[in-house]
C-alpha positions in Angstrom: 5.3 7.5 -39.6 3.1 6.5 -36.6 6.2 5.2 -34.8 7.8 8.7 -35.2 4.8 10.5 -34.0 4.6 8.4 -30.8 7.8 9.9 -29.5 7.2 13.5 -30.4 6.0 14.3 -26.9 9.7 14.7 -26.0 10.1 17.8 -28.3 9.1 20.4 -25.7 11.5 18.9 -23.1 14.6 18.8 -25.3 15.8 22.4 -24.5 14.8 22.1 -20.8 18.0 20.6 -19.4 19.9 23.9 -20.1 18.0 26.1 -17.7 17.8 23.3 -15.1 21.5 22.6 -15.1 22.4 26.3 -15.1 20.1 26.9 -12.1 21.4 23.8 -10.2 25.0 24.8 -11.0 24.5 28.4 -9.8 22.9 27.1 -6.6 25.4 24.3 -5.7 28.6 25.2 -7.5 28.4 29.0 -8.3 32.2 29.6 -8.7 32.8 26.7 -11.1 29.6 27.4 -13.0 30.5 31.1 -13.5 34.1 30.2 -14.5 32.8 28.0 -17.3 29.9 30.2 -18.3 30.8 30.6 -22.0 30.4 26.8 -22.5 26.6 27.0 -22.1 26.0 28.4 -25.5 26.9 25.0 -27.0 24.3 22.8 -25.4 21.7 25.6 -25.9 22.3 25.7 -29.6 22.7 21.9 -29.9 19.5 21.0 -28.2 17.5 23.6 -30.1 19.0 22.3 -33.3 17.8 18.9 -32.5 14.3 20.3 -32.2 14.8 22.0 -35.6 15.7 18.7 -37.2 12.6 17.0 -35.8 10.5 20.0 -36.9 11.9 19.9 -40.4 11.2 16.2 -40.6 7.6 16.7 -39.5 7.2 19.4 -42.1 8.5 17.2 -44.9 6.1 14.4 -43.8 3.2 16.9 -43.7 4.0 18.1 -47.3 4.2 14.5 -48.6 1.3 13.2 -46.6 -0.8 15.9 -45.1 -2.4 14.7 -41.8 -3.3 15.7 -38.3 -1.9 13.6 -35.4 -3.3 13.8 -31.8 -2.0 11.9 -28.8 -3.5 12.5 -25.3 -3.2 11.1 -21.8 -5.7 11.3 -18.9 -4.5 13.6 -16.1 -7.5 14.0 -13.8 -10.8 12.1 -14.0 -13.6 13.0 -11.5 -17.2 12.1 -12.3 -18.2 14.3 -15.2 -14.9 16.2 -15.3 -11.9 15.0 -17.2 -8.6 16.8 -17.7 -6.1 15.5 -20.3 -2.8 16.6 -21.7 -1.1 15.6 -24.9 0.4 17.0 -28.1 -1.1 17.9 -31.4 0.9 17.8 -34.7 -0.7 19.5 -37.7 0.5 21.9 -40.4 0.2 24.9 -38.0 2.4 23.1 -35.4 5.0 22.3 -38.0 5.3 25.8 -39.3 5.5 27.3 -35.8 8.1 24.8 -34.6 10.4 25.6 -37.5 9.9 29.3 -37.0 10.6 29.2 -33.3 13.7 27.0 -33.5 15.4 28.6 -36.4 15.1 32.1 -35.1 15.9 30.9 -31.6 19.2 29.3 -32.8 20.2 32.5 -34.6 19.4 34.5 -31.5 21.4 32.2 -29.2 24.5 32.3 -31.4 24.2 36.1 -31.7 23.8 36.4 -27.9 27.0 34.6 -27.1 29.0 37.6 -28.2 26.4 40.3 -27.5 26.0 39.3 -23.8 29.6 38.2 -23.3 30.4 41.3 -21.2 27.4 41.0 -19.0 27.6 39.6 -15.5 24.2 38.0 -16.0 25.4 35.9 -18.9 24.3 32.6 -17.3 21.0 34.0 -16.1 20.3 35.3 -19.6 20.9 31.9 -21.3 18.8 30.1 -18.6 15.9 32.5 -19.3 16.1 32.4 -23.0 16.3 28.6 -23.1 13.3 28.3 -20.9 11.6 30.9 -23.1 12.1 28.6 -26.2 10.9 25.6 -24.2 7.7 27.3 -23.2 7.0 28.5 -26.7 7.6 25.0 -28.1 5.2 23.5 -25.5 2.6 26.2 -26.4 2.4 25.3 -30.1 2.3 21.6 -29.5 -0.5 21.7 -26.9 -3.7 19.8 -27.6 -6.2 21.6 -25.4 -6.9 25.0 -24.0 -5.8 24.4 -20.4 -2.4 23.2 -21.6 -2.1 26.2 -23.9 -3.0 28.5 -21.0 -0.3 26.8 -18.8 2.5 27.5 -21.4 0.9 30.8 -22.2 1.6 32.0 -18.7 5.2 30.6 -18.8 5.8 32.6 -22.0 4.6 35.7 -20.2 6.7 35.0 -17.2 9.9 34.5 -19.3 9.1 37.7 -21.2 8.8 39.5 -17.9 12.2 38.2 -16.7 13.9 39.1 -20.0 12.4 42.5 -20.5 13.5 43.4 -17.0 16.8 41.6 -17.3 18.7 44.7 -16.3 16.3 45.3 -13.4 18.7 47.7 -11.7 17.7 50.3 -14.3 14.4 51.9 -13.3 13.3 52.1 -17.0 13.7 48.3 -17.4 12.0 47.6 -14.1 9.1 49.8 -15.1 8.9 48.2 -18.6 8.7 44.6 -17.4 6.0 45.6 -14.9 4.0 47.4 -17.6 4.3 44.4 -19.9 3.2 42.1 -17.0 0.2 44.2 -16.0 -1.0 44.8 -19.6 -0.8 41.1 -20.4 -2.7 40.3 -17.2 -5.7 42.1 -18.6 -5.7 39.9 -21.7 -4.8 36.7 -19.8 -7.7 37.1 -17.4 -10.0 37.5 -20.4 -8.5 34.4 -22.0 -9.1 32.4 -18.8 -12.8 33.5 -18.6 -13.2 32.6 -22.3 -11.8 29.1 -21.7 -14.2 28.6 -18.8 -17.1 29.9 -20.9 -16.4 27.5 -23.8 -16.0 24.6 -21.3 -19.4 25.5 -19.9 -20.9 25.5 -23.4 -19.3 22.3 -24.8 -18.1 20.4 -21.8 -14.7 19.8 -23.4 -11.3 21.6 -23.6 -9.7 19.4 -26.3 -9.5 21.1 -29.7 -10.9 18.2 -31.7 -14.0 17.8 -29.5 -14.4 21.5 -28.8 -14.6 22.4 -32.6 -16.9 19.6 -33.4 -19.4 20.1 -30.5 -19.4 23.9 -30.9 -20.0 23.8 -34.7 -22.9 21.3 -34.2 -24.4 23.6 -31.5 -24.2 26.6 -33.8 -25.5 24.7 -36.8 -28.6 23.5 -34.8 -29.0 27.0 -33.2 -28.7 25.6 -29.7 -26.5 28.3 -28.2 -27.0 31.8 -27.1 -25.4 34.0 -29.8 -24.6 36.9 -27.4 -23.0 34.6 -24.8 -20.9 32.8 -27.4 -19.8 36.1 -29.0 -18.7 37.3 -25.5 -16.8 34.1 -24.8 -15.1 34.4 -28.2 -14.1 38.0 -27.6 -12.6 37.0 -24.2 -10.5 34.4 -26.0 -9.4 36.9 -28.5 -8.5 39.4 -25.8 -5.6 37.2 -24.8 -4.2 37.5 -28.3 -4.8 41.2 -28.3 -2.5 41.7 -25.4 0.1 39.1 -26.4 0.4 40.3 -30.0 0.3 44.0 -29.0 -2.9 44.9 -30.8 -4.8 48.1 -30.1 -5.7 49.0 -27.3 -3.3 46.7 -25.4 -0.2 47.5 -27.4 1.3 50.0 -25.0 3.7 47.4 -23.5 5.5 46.6 -26.7 7.7 49.8 -27.3 8.7 49.8 -23.6 9.8 46.2 -23.9 12.8 47.4 -25.8 14.5 48.0 -22.5 15.5 44.4 -22.5 18.7 43.1 -24.3 18.5 43.4 -28.1 18.5 39.6 -28.8 15.4 39.3 -26.7 13.8 42.0 -28.7 14.5 40.0 -31.8 13.1 36.8 -30.2 10.0 38.5 -28.8 9.1 40.3 -32.1 9.9 37.4 -34.4 9.1 34.0 -32.9 7.8 33.9 -29.3 5.8 36.5 -27.4 3.9 38.3 -30.2 3.8 35.2 -32.4 1.9 33.4 -29.5 -1.1 35.6 -30.0 -1.2 35.1 -33.7 -0.9 31.3 -33.1 -3.8 31.3 -30.6 -6.1 33.1 -33.1 -5.0 30.7 -35.9 -5.6 27.7 -33.7 -9.0 28.8 -32.6 -10.1 30.0 -36.0 -12.6 27.1 -36.4 -14.4 28.6 -33.5 -14.2 32.2 -34.6 -15.1 31.5 -38.3 -18.7 30.5 -37.5 -19.2 33.8 -35.6 -19.2 36.7 -38.2 -19.2 39.4 -35.5 -15.9 38.1 -34.1 -14.3 37.8 -37.6 -15.3 41.4 -38.3 -13.9 42.5 -35.0 -10.6 40.7 -35.7 -10.3 42.5 -39.0 -11.2 45.8 -37.5 -8.7 45.5 -34.7 -6.1 44.5 -37.3 -6.7 47.5 -39.5 -6.6 49.9 -36.6 -3.4 48.4 -35.3 -1.6 48.5 -38.6 -2.4 52.1 -39.2 -1.7 53.2 -35.6 1.6 51.3 -35.5 2.8 52.9 -38.8 1.9 56.5 -37.7 3.6 56.0 -34.3 6.8 54.8 -35.9 7.3 58.0 -37.9 9.0 60.1 -35.3 10.7 57.7 -33.0 14.3 58.6 -32.2 15.1 55.2 -30.6 16.0 52.7 -33.3 14.6 49.8 -31.4 11.4 51.6 -30.5 10.8 52.4 -34.2 11.2 48.7 -35.1 8.8 47.8 -32.3 6.1 50.0 -33.7 6.9 48.4 -37.1 6.2 45.0 -35.6 2.9 46.2 -34.2 1.9 47.4 -37.6 2.9 44.2 -39.4 1.0 42.1 -36.8 -2.0 44.3 -37.7 -1.7 43.1 -41.3 -1.7 39.5 -40.0 -4.7 40.0 -37.9 -6.5 41.7 -40.8 -5.8 38.7 -43.0 -7.1 36.3 -40.3 -10.2 38.4 -39.9 -10.8 38.3 -43.6 -10.6 34.5 -43.6 -7.2 34.4 -45.4 -5.7 31.8 -43.2 -2.9 30.8 -45.5 -2.0 34.4 -46.3 -1.8 35.3 -42.6 0.6 32.4 -41.8 2.6 33.3 -44.9 3.1 36.8 -43.7 3.9 35.6 -40.2 6.8 33.5 -41.6 8.2 36.2 -43.9 7.9 39.0 -41.3 9.5 36.9 -38.6 12.8 36.4 -40.5 12.8 40.0 -41.7 12.2 41.5 -38.3 14.7 39.2 -36.6 17.3 40.4 -39.1 16.4 44.0 -38.5 16.6 43.7 -34.7 19.9 41.8 -34.8 21.1 44.5 -37.2 20.1 47.2 -34.7 22.0 45.3 -32.0 25.1 45.4 -34.2 24.5 49.1 -34.7 24.1 49.7 -31.0 27.2 47.7 -30.3 29.3 49.8 -32.7 27.9 53.1 -31.3 28.7 52.0 -27.8 32.4 51.8 -28.8 32.4 55.6 -29.2 29.7 56.7 -26.8 30.0 54.1 -24.0 27.1 52.1 -22.6 24.1 54.4 -22.6 20.9 53.3 -24.3 19.7 57.0 -24.5 22.8 57.7 -26.7 23.8 54.5 -28.5 20.2 53.9 -29.7 19.4 57.5 -30.6 19.0 58.0 -34.4 19.9 61.7 -34.0 23.4 60.7 -33.0 23.9 58.2 -35.8 24.8 58.7 -39.5 27.5 57.6 -41.9 27.8 54.1 -40.4 27.9 52.4 -43.8 31.6 53.1 -44.1 32.3 51.4 -40.8 29.8 48.6 -40.6 29.3 47.5 -44.3 28.0 44.0 -43.5 25.5 45.2 -41.0 24.4 47.9 -43.4 23.8 45.3 -46.2 21.9 43.0 -43.8 19.8 45.9 -42.5 19.0 47.1 -46.0 17.8 43.6 -46.9 15.4 43.6 -44.0 14.3 47.1 -44.7 13.5 46.4 -48.4 11.7 43.2 -47.4 9.5 45.0 -44.9 8.8 47.7 -47.4 7.4 45.1 -49.8 10.1 45.3 -52.5 10.3 42.2 -54.8 11.7 39.6 -54.7 12.2 39.7 -50.9 10.1 37.7 -48.5 7.5 40.2 -47.2 6.6 41.4 -50.7 4.9 38.1 -51.6 2.9 37.8 -48.4 2.0 41.5 -47.9 0.9 41.7 -51.5 -1.6 38.8 -51.0 -3.0 40.6 -48.0 -3.4 43.8 -49.9 -5.2 42.0 -52.8 -7.5 40.1 -50.4 -8.4 43.4 -48.7 -10.0 44.7 -51.9 -12.4 41.8 -51.9 -13.2 42.3 -48.2 -13.7 46.1 -47.9 -12.5 48.9 -50.2 -12.1 51.2 -47.1 -9.8 48.6 -45.4 -7.9 48.2 -48.7 -7.2 51.9 -49.0 -6.0 52.0 -45.4 -3.8 48.9 -45.9 -2.2 50.3 -49.1 -1.6 53.7 -47.5 0.0 52.0 -44.5 2.3 50.2 -47.0 3.6 53.6 -48.1 4.1 54.7 -44.5 6.0 51.5 -43.8 8.4 52.2 -46.7 8.8 55.8 -45.4 9.6 55.2 -41.8 11.8 52.2 -42.5 13.9 54.1 -44.9 14.0 57.0 -42.5 15.6 54.7 -40.0 18.0 53.3 -42.6 19.0 56.8 -43.9 19.5 58.3 -40.5 21.6 55.4 -39.4 23.9 54.6 -42.4 23.9 57.6 -44.8 25.5 61.0 -44.5 28.3 61.6 -41.9 28.7 60.4 -38.4 26.9 63.0 -36.3 29.0 62.6 -33.2 32.6 61.7 -32.6 34.0 60.8 -29.2 37.6 61.2 -28.4 39.4 59.1 -25.8 42.9 59.2 -24.4 45.4 56.5 -24.4 45.7 54.9 -21.0 45.2 51.4 -19.5 42.5 52.7 -17.2 40.3 54.0 -20.0 41.0 51.3 -22.6 38.1 49.2 -23.6 37.9 45.5 -22.7 36.8 43.1 -25.4 36.0 39.6 -24.3 36.9 36.6 -26.5 33.9 34.7 -27.9 33.7 31.0 -28.3 32.8 31.6 -31.9 35.5 34.2 -32.8 37.7 37.0 -31.6 36.9 40.7 -31.3 39.2 43.5 -31.0 39.0 47.3 -31.0 39.6 49.1 -34.3 41.4 52.4 -33.6 43.3 54.8 -35.7 45.7 57.5 -34.5 45.1 61.2 -35.3 46.8 64.5 -34.4 43.7 66.7 -35.0 40.5 67.4 -33.1 37.2 66.3 -34.7 34.0 68.2 -33.8 30.4 67.1 -34.4 29.6 67.4 -38.1 26.0 68.3 -37.3 25.9 71.0 -34.6 22.8 72.2 -32.9 22.0 75.0 -30.6 21.2 74.1 -27.0 17.5 74.8 -27.4 16.9 73.1 -30.8 16.1 69.5 -32.0 15.2 68.0 -35.3 11.9 67.0 -36.9 11.2 63.6 -38.4 10.1 65.0 -41.7 12.6 67.7 -42.6 15.2 68.0 -39.8 13.7 71.5 -39.3 14.8 73.1 -36.0 12.3 72.8 -33.1 12.5 73.7 -29.5 14.5 71.2 -27.4 13.6 70.3 -23.8 16.1 70.4 -20.9 16.6 66.6 -20.8 17.5 66.4 -24.5 19.8 69.4 -24.1 21.6 67.9 -21.2 22.0 64.7 -23.2 23.7 66.5 -26.0 26.1 68.5 -24.0 28.6 65.7 -23.2 29.2 65.1 -27.0 31.6 68.1 -27.3 35.1 66.8 -28.1 38.0 67.6 -25.9 40.7 69.9 -27.2 43.8 68.0 -28.3 46.8 69.9 -27.0 49.1 68.6 -29.7 49.4 65.1 -28.4 48.7 61.9 -30.3 45.4 60.5 -29.1 43.6 57.4 -30.3 40.2 58.2 -31.8 37.6 55.5 -31.7 35.5 54.9 -34.8 32.4 52.6 -35.0 33.5 49.1 -36.0 31.9 46.0 -37.4 30.6 43.4 -35.0 32.3 40.1 -34.4 31.7 37.1 -36.6 29.5 35.5 -34.0 27.0 38.4 -34.5 27.4 38.6 -38.2 26.9 34.9 -39.0 23.2 34.8 -37.8 22.6 38.1 -39.6 23.9 36.6 -42.9 21.8 33.5 -42.4 18.7 35.5 -41.7 19.5 37.6 -44.8 19.4 34.5 -46.9 16.1 33.5 -45.4 14.8 37.0 -46.1 15.8 36.7 -49.7 14.3 33.3 -50.4 11.6 32.5 -47.8 8.9 34.2 -50.0 9.3 31.5 -52.7 7.6 28.9 -50.5 4.3 30.6 -51.3 4.8 30.8 -55.1 3.9 27.9 -57.4 6.9 28.0 -59.7 6.5 24.3 -60.4 3.4 22.7 -61.8 1.9 20.6 -58.9 -1.7 19.7 -58.7 -3.9 18.3 -56.0 -6.7 15.8 -56.4 -9.1 18.6 -57.4 -6.8 19.8 -60.1 -5.7 23.0 -58.2 -2.1 24.2 -58.5 -0.3 24.1 -55.2 2.8 25.7 -53.8 4.8 24.4 -50.9 2.9 26.4 -48.3 -0.5 25.5 -49.7 0.4 21.8 -49.7 1.5 22.0 -46.1 -1.6 23.8 -45.0 -4.1 21.6 -46.9 -5.5 19.8 -43.8 -6.0 23.0 -41.9 -7.7 24.7 -44.9 -10.0 21.7 -45.3 -10.8 21.8 -41.6 -11.8 25.4 -41.8 -13.9 24.9 -44.9 -12.0 28.0 -46.2 -12.6 29.5 -49.6 -10.0 27.8 -51.8 -9.2 30.9 -53.8 -5.7 30.8 -52.2 -5.1 27.4 -53.8 -6.3 28.2 -57.3 -4.0 28.3 -60.3 -1.5 31.1 -60.4 -2.4 33.9 -62.8 0.9 35.7 -63.4 -0.7 38.5 -65.4 -3.2 39.3 -62.7 -0.5 39.1 -60.1 1.9 41.5 -61.9 -1.0 44.0 -62.4 -1.9 44.0 -58.8 1.7 44.0 -57.5 2.5 47.1 -59.6 0.3 49.2 -57.4 1.7 48.0 -54.1 5.3 48.3 -55.3 4.6 51.8 -56.7 3.2 53.0 -53.3 6.2 51.5 -51.5 8.6 53.1 -53.9 6.8 56.5 -53.4 7.4 56.2 -49.7 11.0 55.4 -50.2 11.4 58.3 -52.6 9.8 60.7 -50.1 12.1 59.4 -47.3 15.2 59.7 -49.6 14.2 63.3 -50.5 13.6 64.4 -46.9 16.7 62.7 -45.5 19.2 62.9 -48.3 22.6 63.5 -46.6 23.8 66.6 -48.4 23.7 69.1 -45.6 26.5 70.7 -43.7 24.5 72.3 -40.9 21.0 72.1 -39.6 20.2 75.5 -40.8 20.1 74.1 -44.4 17.7 71.3 -43.5 14.5 73.3 -43.8 12.0 71.2 -45.8 10.2 74.1 -47.3 13.4 75.8 -48.5 13.9 73.0 -51.0 10.9 74.4 -52.8 12.3 77.8 -53.0 11.2 81.1 -51.5 8.2 81.4 -53.7 6.0 79.6 -51.2 3.7 82.1 -49.4 4.3 82.5 -45.7 0.7 81.5 -44.8 1.2 78.2 -46.7 4.5 77.6 -45.0 2.9 78.3 -41.5 0.1 75.9 -42.4 2.5 73.3 -43.4 4.5 73.8 -40.2 1.4 73.2 -38.2 0.6 70.0 -40.0 4.1 68.7 -39.7 4.3 69.6 -36.0 0.9 68.0 -35.4 2.0 64.8 -37.0 5.3 64.9 -35.2 3.7 65.5 -31.8 1.1 62.7 -32.4 3.8 60.2 -33.3 6.5 61.2 -30.8 4.0 61.2 -28.0 2.7 57.7 -29.0 -0.7 59.0 -30.1 -1.3 60.3 -26.5 -2.6 56.8 -25.6 -0.1 56.3 -22.7 -1.1 59.8 -21.5 -4.8 58.8 -21.7 -4.2 55.6 -19.7 -2.1 57.4 -17.1 -4.6 60.3 -16.7 -7.9 58.5 -16.8 -7.3 54.8 -16.2 -4.5 54.7 -13.7 -5.5 57.9 -11.8 -9.1 56.8 -12.0 -8.3 53.4 -10.4 -6.2 55.2 -7.7 -9.0 57.5 -6.9 -11.5 54.6 -6.7 -9.0 52.8 -4.4 -8.8 55.9 -2.2 -12.6 56.2 -2.1 -12.9 52.5 -1.1 -10.2 52.9 1.4 -12.0 55.9 2.9 -15.3 54.1 3.0 -13.7 51.0 4.6 -11.7 53.0 7.2 -14.3 55.6 8.1 -17.6 53.8 7.7 -17.0 50.1 8.1 -14.2 50.4 10.6 -16.0 53.4 12.1 -19.1 51.4 13.0 -17.1 48.6 14.4 -14.8 50.9 16.4 -17.8 53.0 17.5 -19.5 49.9 19.0 -16.3 49.0 20.8 -15.8 52.5 22.2 -19.5 52.7 23.3 -19.2 49.4 25.1 -16.0 50.6 26.8 -17.6 53.8 28.1 -20.8 52.0 29.1 -18.8 49.5 31.1 -16.7 52.3 32.7 -19.9 54.0 33.8 -21.6 51.0 35.2 -18.7 49.8 37.2 -19.1 52.8 39.5 -22.8 51.9 40.3 -21.9 48.7 42.0 -20.8 49.3 45.6 -21.0 45.7 46.9 -24.0 46.3 49.2 -27.0 43.9 48.8 -29.4 46.5 50.1 -28.4 49.0 47.3 -28.9 46.2 44.7 -32.4 45.4 46.0 -33.3 49.1 46.0 -32.2 49.5 42.3 -34.0 46.2 41.4 -37.3 47.3 43.0 -37.0 50.8 41.4 -36.5 49.2 37.9 -39.5 46.9 38.5 -41.8 49.8 39.6 -40.7 51.9 36.6 -41.4 49.2 34.1 -44.6 48.3 35.8 -45.8 51.9 35.6 -45.1 52.1 31.9 -46.7 48.7 31.3 -50.0 49.6 33.0 -49.9 53.2 31.7 -50.4 52.0 28.1 -53.8 50.4 29.0 -55.3 53.7 30.5 
């Protein structure tokens, strides 16, 4: 066991050769490297699989013999200052390693086909391999400085991948927004690290926790200063995990390739913030104000994310706000002190959300086959519908992820979310009501996405003509072969859902609302071309290649069974006679270190569990029922999609008008992102610009004005004096005597 741990320092460096070799190859042998570009997926998957094997072995050892292993080396020693680096292996590290590597492998395999058409294929795999390397290094770090180093590398990789298609202005703006927003949190994190080093004199987690707890126990620290430093540390996690109010970068990050969206939302970027809070929980848990703040931020984030997801038309953006909401649940659990439950939901949510994002990529891939490459069209829920006939495997996988996120048993997120909901009753009834209500909203907006995507009829058909110039090009993947699925037809198909040029749909009832000019222009190209009696191939959406389906199927299996690691089906007891499940056994050292309330490890009461689960499942089922009622695909035109008409004409006009105002208000709030981006743009960004203009005016007119004024005055004074001198000594003597007489007169005058 000790022998194995001694060589674990190599784990973060195992995936590193891929980005190095790709970079060197592109620099020295660009032609040969590009010609063999499809081979790089093999070493990427192979090296990350090796890390997965090591991580699985570590987890098995942790379950059989729970322990914490630390190995450090001196880096810099100077008088009283010592900087070290090393690696820390504990249950949290084992869990995060498995999560990162398994999801990373699925994304790499999926990306082989998804990015096969892209000219930046090699650059993409270099970035994503370095992304995984940075995240593995982050979770194995043994001190705060080392974490901060990998923390910034993770942020850099996310910046490069979000702006991967940097020629698109939206992608360039999105990566800049993510970078700037995270700089706010990262600066706070750096200040917090320096503050705790000033308090404890150490950056190593082992010494830091011990010294700080002793100082707090002996009342030898300033509570206000400690609380401030703790909040600064937490601010880094707020930005990284997209918590309110630094969440604004997350939906815009969807401008990157879909595999990166899956990786960011499941196992890397946003998981880094959760990991940091979990790692530093021994510091936070002795400061009640910080724990309450973490819970408060979590409850605000989960409610805000759910409400903002209600009206999103972009399928990836809706899933992004879903991630924000679920991370709010995890933060709430950490703030309540439910360490085990928070990590449990992190695991189950990661696999479910990775499945949903890869499923959305498959949907986008199929929509691009009829609409062409245009994110505004291929990701638009309004233009989808009826895809279940064309992409049945994707539909089944997406449905599994949707049901899991809704909290339907026996899928993964049901077990973890239900524990969070039950713990919230013990913490605060108000928080519990909000958490349960958000569970219903989650079921509603997730099934809204599912129904608009797969049920009903295909909203838009696109007709193409048979010619070599217009034919689609499908590249061959190393993992399989993909080909277009076309059928011939002699008739013209028109959009099954037609809308007037000035109308759009609502998220609640598909009721007609005014449509702005940009949306109207977007819809105009989707009018099919008249078929003049010739046979033309008509392109239908088609299922993705096996390379993309295989990771989705594996993630679907994880989604089905991952929740069972937190359920004590088998009777296993620890030394204190408490019944343990696999997750509890794995987290035993961390729980003991935190001195956590061991209610999470107590014997499983099935009657109590079923009683409490009935409420959460009923709320989720109600949300699904409402979504099914509002989006049931039985309409032939938008004129029949009025929500209030389903109740008959007996509803009074005033009540209908009042209902319209409520629905429109909710829609505007959600569609406009809660006006938070507008608030930042109006008051924060414009305020900073005005302040910069004021400082610029002060510097240019006052500071530079004084300096320039002195120079100009000296210039004119010199110009005036140079004409006084004529070169005659008699004139100089006359002026000298005159000055002496004048000063003498004033000198003697003051005495009389």
